[in-house]
C-alpha positions in Angstrom: 199.3 78.8 122.2 199.5 78.8 118.5 201.5 81.4 117.1 199.7 84.0 115.5 199.2 83.7 111.6 201.1 86.0 109.1 198.2 87.5 106.7 198.4 86.3 103.3 200.9 88.1 101.2 198.9 89.7 98.2 199.8 89.8 94.4 202.0 93.1 92.9 202.5 94.6 89.9 206.3 93.4 90.3 205.0 89.8 90.9 203.0 90.2 88.1 206.5 91.8 85.3 208.5 88.5 86.9 205.9 86.0 85.7 205.0 87.7 82.3 208.3 88.4 81.3 208.1 91.9 81.4 209.0 95.6 83.3 206.8 96.8 86.2 205.9 100.0 83.8 204.8 98.1 81.0 202.1 95.6 83.9 200.5 99.4 84.9 200.4 100.0 81.0 198.6 97.2 80.3 196.1 96.9 83.6 195.3 100.5 83.7 194.1 100.4 79.4 197.3 103.0 78.5 198.8 103.1 75.3 202.7 102.4 75.4 202.5 98.3 74.9 201.5 95.8 72.8 198.1 93.9 72.2 200.2 90.7 72.9 201.7 92.5 75.8 198.3 93.5 77.4 196.8 90.1 77.0 199.5 88.2 78.5 200.1 90.8 81.5 196.4 90.4 82.2 196.2 87.0 81.5 198.9 86.8 84.3 197.2 89.0 87.0 194.1 86.7 86.7 196.0 83.6 87.0 197.8 85.0 90.3 194.5 86.5 91.9 195.6 90.4 91.5 193.3 93.2 92.0 194.2 96.9 92.1 194.5 98.5 95.4 191.4 100.9 96.5 193.5 103.2 97.9 195.8 103.4 94.5 192.7 104.3 92.5 191.6 107.1 94.4 194.9 108.5 94.3 195.2 107.9 90.4 191.9 109.6 90.3 190.0 106.3 89.1 187.3 106.2 91.8 187.0 104.2 95.2 184.8 101.4 93.0 182.2 101.4 95.6 178.6 102.9 96.1 177.2 104.1 99.2 173.6 103.4 100.6 172.6 105.0 104.1 169.1 103.8 105.6 167.8 106.1 108.5 165.5 103.9 110.0 164.8 102.9 113.1 167.3 99.5 113.1 165.1 97.2 115.0 162.3 97.2 111.8 165.0 96.1 109.4 165.2 92.5 110.5 162.0 91.3 109.3 161.1 93.7 106.4 161.9 91.7 103.4 161.9 94.7 100.9 164.6 96.2 101.5 166.5 93.2 101.8 165.0 92.0 98.3 166.1 95.4 97.0 169.7 95.4 98.3 169.7 91.7 96.5 169.0 93.2 93.1 171.0 96.4 93.6 174.1 93.4 94.8 173.4 91.8 91.5 174.1 94.7 89.3 177.1 95.6 90.9 178.8 92.0 91.4 178.8 92.2 87.4 180.8 95.6 87.6 183.1 94.6 90.4 181.6 97.7 92.8 181.4 97.2 96.3 178.1 98.4 98.6 178.7 100.4 101.4 175.5 100.5 103.1 175.1 102.5 106.8 171.9 102.8 109.3 171.7 106.0 111.2 169.2 107.8 112.8 167.7 110.2 111.0 168.0 112.6 107.8 170.5 115.2 109.2 172.5 111.9 110.0 172.7 111.0 106.7 173.5 114.1 105.0 176.8 113.9 107.5 177.5 110.6 106.3 177.1 111.6 102.4 179.6 114.3 103.5 181.7 112.6 104.7 181.8 110.0 102.6 182.8 112.7 99.3 185.2 114.4 101.7 187.0 111.1 102.2 186.3 110.3 98.7 185.0 107.0 99.9 182.5 106.2 97.6 181.7 107.1 93.3 178.0 107.5 94.1 175.1 107.2 96.3 171.8 105.0 95.9 168.8 107.7 97.8 166.0 105.7 99.6 162.8 107.1 101.4 162.3 110.5 100.0 160.8 112.6 102.3 158.6 115.5 101.8 160.4 118.0 102.9 163.7 116.5 101.6 167.4 118.3 102.1 169.3 115.9 100.8 169.0 116.4 96.9 169.8 120.1 97.4 173.1 118.3 99.6 173.6 115.9 96.4 173.4 118.6 94.3 175.7 121.1 96.0 178.7 117.8 96.3 178.4 116.8 92.7 177.9 113.1 94.3 175.8 110.9 91.5 172.8 109.7 92.4 169.3 107.8 92.0 166.1 108.1 94.5 164.8 105.0 94.9 160.9 105.3 95.1 160.5 109.3 94.4 158.5 111.0 91.6 160.5 112.8 88.8 161.7 116.4 90.4 162.7 118.8 87.7 164.9 121.1 90.5 167.5 118.3 90.6 167.8 117.3 86.8 171.3 115.6 88.0 169.8 113.4 89.7 168.3 110.3 88.4 165.2 108.9 89.6 163.5 105.2 89.9 159.6 105.6 91.1 156.6 103.2 91.1 153.1 104.5 90.8 151.8 104.1 94.9 148.5 106.5 93.3 147.8 103.8 91.0 148.0 101.0 93.5 146.1 102.1 96.1 143.3 102.9 93.5 143.2 99.7 92.8 143.3 98.4 96.2 139.9 100.9 96.9 138.7 99.4 93.5 138.4 96.0 95.3 137.4 96.6 98.4 134.8 98.7 97.3 133.6 96.4 94.7 133.4 94.2 97.5 131.3 96.2 99.2 133.3 97.8 101.7 132.8 101.3 102.8 134.7 101.5 106.2 138.3 101.1 105.6 141.4 102.1 107.5 145.1 102.3 105.8 147.6 101.3 108.8 150.7 103.5 106.6 154.2 103.6 107.3 156.5 106.6 108.6 154.9 109.8 108.1 156.8 112.7 106.2 157.9 109.6 103.4 156.9 110.8 100.4 155.6 107.3 99.3 153.4 107.4 102.6 151.8 110.7 101.9 151.1 109.5 98.1 149.5 106.7 99.5 147.2 108.6 102.0 146.1 111.5 99.6 145.2 108.4 97.3 143.1 106.7 99.1 141.2 110.3 100.6 140.8 111.0 96.9 139.5 107.7 95.8 137.1 107.9 99.1 136.2 111.5 98.2 135.0 110.5 94.7 132.8 107.2 95.8 131.5 109.0 98.7 132.9 106.9 101.6 133.1 108.7 104.6 134.5 106.4 107.0 138.0 106.3 105.2 140.7 106.9 107.3 144.9 106.7 107.4 146.9 106.0 110.9 151.0 106.1 110.3 153.3 103.8 112.3 157.0 103.0 112.5 156.4 99.7 110.4 156.8 97.4 112.7 155.0 94.3 113.5 154.3 96.1 117.2 153.0 99.5 116.4 150.7 97.2 113.1 149.3 95.5 116.2 148.7 98.0 118.5 146.8 100.2 115.5 144.6 97.1 114.7 143.4 96.3 118.1 142.8 99.9 118.6 140.6 100.7 115.7 138.8 97.1 115.6 138.0 98.0 119.0 137.3 101.5 119.2 136.4 102.7 115.4 137.8 105.5 113.7 137.1 109.0 114.2 135.4 111.4 112.3 136.9 113.3 110.0 141.0 114.2 109.4 143.3 111.6 108.7 144.8 110.3 111.7 148.5 110.9 111.0 149.9 110.3 114.2 151.4 106.6 115.2 150.1 104.7 118.1 152.7 106.5 120.6 151.5 110.0 119.7 148.0 109.6 120.4 146.5 109.5 117.4 143.5 108.0 119.1 140.7 105.7 116.8 138.0 105.9 119.3 134.9 107.2 118.5 133.5 105.8 115.5 132.2 103.2 113.7 134.5 100.1 113.0 136.3 99.5 110.3 135.4 96.4 108.0 138.7 96.9 105.8 142.4 97.1 106.8 145.1 98.1 104.2 148.6 98.0 105.9 151.5 99.3 104.3 154.0 96.5 104.6 153.4 92.2 104.9 154.7 92.5 108.3 152.2 95.0 110.2 149.7 92.7 107.7 150.6 89.5 109.4 150.9 91.3 113.1 147.3 92.8 112.7 145.6 89.0 111.4 146.8 87.9 114.9 145.7 91.0 117.0 142.3 90.8 115.1 142.0 86.8 115.9 143.2 87.3 119.4 140.3 90.1 119.8 137.5 87.6 117.9 137.2 89.0 114.5 137.5 86.6 111.9 139.5 87.5 108.5 137.9 88.0 106.4 134.6 87.6 107.7 133.9 90.5 110.1 137.2 92.3 108.5 139.1 91.8 105.3 143.3 92.4 105.0 145.4 93.3 102.6 149.7 93.9 102.7 151.2 96.3 100.8 153.8 94.1 100.0 153.5 90.9 98.8 156.3 87.9 100.1 156.5 84.8 101.0 155.0 85.3 104.8 152.0 86.5 103.1 151.2 83.0 102.4 153.0 81.1 105.9 149.8 82.6 107.3 146.0 82.1 107.8 144.2 82.8 105.8 146.3 83.6 103.4 146.9 87.5 102.5 146.0 89.4 99.7 148.8 91.4 98.7 150.4 94.3 96.3 153.0 92.4 94.1 155.5 93.6 92.3 159.6 92.4 91.7 161.5 93.9 94.2 164.5 92.7 93.4 164.1 93.9 89.6 163.4 97.2 91.5 166.8 96.9 93.0 168.6 95.7 89.2 166.7 98.9 88.0 168.6 101.6 90.3 171.9 100.0 90.3 171.6 99.8 86.3 170.8 103.6 86.4 173.6 104.6 88.8 176.6 102.6 86.9 175.2 104.4 84.0 175.7 108.0 85.8 179.2 106.6 86.9 180.0 105.7 83.3 178.7 109.5 81.9 175.1 108.8 81.3 172.6 111.2 81.8 170.1 111.6 84.9 166.8 109.5 83.5 163.6 109.4 85.5 162.7 105.6 85.1 158.7 104.1 86.5 158.5 100.4 87.1 155.6 98.6 86.6 152.5 99.0 88.9 151.9 96.9 91.9 149.7 94.1 91.2 146.8 93.2 93.9 147.3 89.8 94.1 143.4 88.7 95.5 144.1 85.5 98.3 141.8 84.6 101.4 142.2 87.4 103.6 139.8 89.3 101.2 136.1 89.1 100.9 132.3 90.8 101.1 131.4 92.6 103.4 129.6 91.4 105.8 128.7 94.1 108.2 
């Protein structure tokens, strides 16, 4: 059996002191940007540290009160829905770009629900694991802002509307209402009067905003057969709801706020001529389900996806979709958090409204 390898030895301040020809205390002053050494010595020590590949210990940073050099992100969603969700992959990519520039780490954890998420925040705060957090999926009844205020943990809420009750938290948000109104404008202009919105998780603030806006836009136009049904964002539920609405129609009156498995029935009404999906994965699954049932897209039913991605251009027909720069969304959120860590004020930053790109999956109502 090969011998077990010893871990590589990390360079220390003593190594830097020997190479630079100064004392260890001078190295400490230079690397921590404290008075006590000349600028010439400070520059020489930093050059040697860079040559040796020295980095400060996280534990040492915490003991000295300099922070953990790490920010946290907790996601309370079904883990099996994340692998195909392009939104979060792009969002995290943008976040990581900014954090890498600042040499900050990202501590990521997936949990079952918001209660577990709050427990993680408490543990991270008690253990000094993170300097701040990025909060996603704001809820309509959300305990997290109060907790973060209580802990005094710097935080940026991604996707939530500005909240005057929590002036210490920054917010980066998109106008979901404006985006939904644009979709309804487009479908209405094409003659569609029976529309089903296959939404994401119930209780999420952006899901509720989209549902409310759809209802308001339908009322304004006198569209009586416009409904929403919530899902878990998965391709399985996207396909299942599609089959049900196309085979059984939609009920008269009320918003469908139950998922497929919760008895959010869709029988007893007219078949919709347009479907709006809250993500690209459900839209692609919905097109496949409609095709299996013998419906053509867009001849029998038009389809719009909320999040544009390469997936929308890998199916036939290409999907009409709401497009935004999700990577830039992540960058903006990370920049707001680093600003808080630098002592800046909390802010509410609005990103551009998602833009509807019309492609092959939408057309004039044929019914």
